[in-house]
C-alpha positions in Angstrom: 5.8 -22.4 -13.5 8.3 -23.0 -16.3 11.9 -23.7 -15.3 13.2 -20.6 -17.0 10.8 -18.4 -15.1 11.9 -20.0 -11.9 15.5 -19.3 -12.6 14.7 -15.7 -13.5 12.6 -15.3 -10.3 15.4 -16.7 -8.1 18.0 -14.4 -9.7 15.7 -11.4 -9.1 15.0 -12.4 -5.5 18.7 -12.9 -4.8 19.4 -9.4 -6.2 16.7 -8.0 -3.8 18.3 -9.9 -0.9 21.7 -8.5 -1.7 20.3 -5.0 -2.0 18.4 -5.2 1.3 21.3 -6.7 3.3 24.3 -4.9 1.9 23.5 -1.7 0.0 22.2 0.5 2.8 18.6 0.1 1.7 16.1 -0.1 4.5 16.0 -3.3 6.4 13.7 -4.8 7.4 11.5 -4.3 4.4 8.3 -2.4 4.9 4.9 -4.1 4.5 4.2 -2.4 1.2 7.5 -3.6 -0.3 6.8 -7.1 0.9 3.3 -7.2 -0.6 4.5 -5.8 -3.9 7.3 -8.4 -4.2 4.8 -11.2 -3.5 2.4 -9.9 -6.2 5.3 -9.4 -8.7 6.5 -12.9 -8.4 3.0 -14.5 -7.7 4.5 -16.7 -5.1 1.6 -17.5 -2.9 -1.5 -19.6 -3.9 -5.0 -19.0 -2.7 -6.3 -21.5 -0.2 -9.1 -23.4 -2.0 -12.4 -22.1 -0.9 -11.0 -19.1 1.0 -10.3 -15.9 -1.0 -8.8 -14.2 2.1 -6.1 -16.7 2.8 -3.0 -17.6 0.8 -0.5 -20.4 1.3 3.1 -21.1 0.3 3.7 -23.2 -2.8 5.8 -26.3 -3.2 8.3 -24.2 -5.1 8.6 -21.7 -2.2 9.2 -24.6 0.2 11.7 -26.2 -2.2 13.7 -23.0 -2.4 13.4 -22.1 1.3 11.6 -18.9 0.7 10.9 -18.6 4.4 14.6 -18.1 4.8 14.7 -15.6 1.9 11.9 -13.7 3.7 14.3 -13.5 6.7 17.1 -12.2 4.6 14.9 -9.5 3.0 13.4 -8.6 6.3 9.8 -9.6 5.5 8.9 -11.0 8.9 8.6 -10.0 12.5 11.9 -10.3 14.3 10.6 -13.0 16.6 9.7 -15.1 13.6 13.0 -14.4 11.9 14.9 -15.8 14.9 12.7 -18.9 14.9 13.2 -19.6 11.2 17.0 -19.1 11.5 17.0 -21.7 14.4 14.8 -24.1 12.4 17.4 -23.9 9.5 20.3 -24.5 11.9 21.8 -21.1 11.3 21.6 -20.1 14.9 21.3 -22.3 17.9 18.7 -22.3 20.7 20.8 -20.1 23.0 21.3 -17.5 20.3 17.6 -17.5 19.6 16.9 -17.0 23.3 19.4 -14.2 23.4 17.7 -12.5 20.5 14.3 -12.8 22.2 15.8 -11.3 25.4 17.2 -8.4 23.5 13.9 -7.8 21.7 12.0 -8.0 25.0 14.4 -5.5 26.5 13.4 -3.0 23.8 16.6 -3.1 21.8 16.1 -1.8 18.3 15.1 -4.9 16.2 17.4 -3.8 13.4 20.3 -3.6 15.7 19.6 -7.0 17.1 18.7 -8.8 13.9 20.6 -7.3 11.0 24.1 -8.6 12.1 22.6 -12.1 12.9 20.8 -12.2 9.6 23.9 -11.2 7.6 25.9 -13.9 9.4 23.2 -16.4 8.7 23.2 -15.4 5.0 26.9 -16.1 4.7 26.5 -19.4 6.6 23.7 -20.5 4.3 25.3 -19.6 1.0 28.9 -20.5 2.0 28.6 -23.4 4.5 32.1 -24.7 3.7 33.6 -21.2 4.4 35.7 -21.9 1.3 35.0 -18.4 -0.1 35.7 -16.6 3.2 
C-alpha cells in the first residue's frame, strides 16, 4: 500500500472515529457499517488457502487498528474492554467492573461509551497537554 494511500486512509478512519464518538451517530457501529468500512479500505487479507477467513495486516497492527475498532464500536463490548486493558487505557479492576456491569444487564452503550471516550483522549493526548 503506497504511503499516500495510508495517510489518506488514516485520515478517513479518524474522521469516522470522531463522527462515531462525538457527533451523536449511532455507537457502537452496526455490523453492516463495519463490513462496509473494511471493504472500503481493504484492510484485511485473506488467510492463504482459506477463502472464508481473513487476518489483520502488518499495517493494521502498526497503526493499532484493534484500538480504532474499539473507538468506532466495531467489536463486542467484552472484547472492547479487553483491548483497552491490553493497551493500558484501563486497568484490570476497571475491566472487571465493565464485565460486572455487562453481566448485570446494563446497556452496553451506557457502560462502554464513556469508557471508550475517555480511552480515546488518553490514547491521543497521553501528556494531557491539550486538556
